[in-house]
N, C-alpha and C positions, 0 to 999 in steps of 0.2 A: 710584523711580529718582531719582538725583541730577541736579540741573541742572548745566550746565557751570560756572557760577559756584561752586556748592557743591563740585563735584569739585575745582576749582582751589584753593579754600581748604583743603580736606582734604589735597590733594597738597602744598601749600606747608608746612603744619604738620607733616606726616609727614616731609617732606624736612629740615626744620629739626631735628626731633628725632633723625632718623637721623644727620645731620651732627654734632650735639653728642655723640651716643652713640659714634660712631667716633672723634671727637676725644678723648673721655675714655679710650677703649680705647687709643689711641695714646699718651696721656700715661702710662697705667699701664705700657705696654710700655717706654717710655723710662725710667721710674723703676725698674722691676724689672730691666731688662737693659741699661740705658745704651745703648739702641739709637738710633742717629741716624735710622734709618728710622721708628721710632716717633715721634720728635720731629717729623720732617718731616710725617708723616701727621697728627699732632695739629694742627700749625699750619695745614695745608691745610684740614682739615675744620672747625676752629674758624672760620677765615676764611670758608669756604663758608657756615657757619651764620649768621655775622654778615651776610654779603651777602644771604642769603635772608631774613633778618629785616628788613633794610632794604627789600628788594623787597616783602615782605608789608605793611609799613607803607604804602608807596606804593600798593600795589594796593588795600588796604582803604580808603584815602582816596579813591581813584578810584571805588570802589564806592559810597561815601557820596554823592559828587557826582552819580552817575548815577541814584540812586534818588530 
């Protein structure tokens, strides 16, 4: 069974990958159909992926200090 810390790390990584995947999909929709909704979705999810990455760096730093 995963510890709470391990689960949190896995959840953060999966969330980052999902955000980047949806951002790529939104970019493809924008390029193929000139959809403004696709562009908005891409921007939102890429921004979410970046913010989650910053959170992950901060969290991993905190984990190192606690150990």
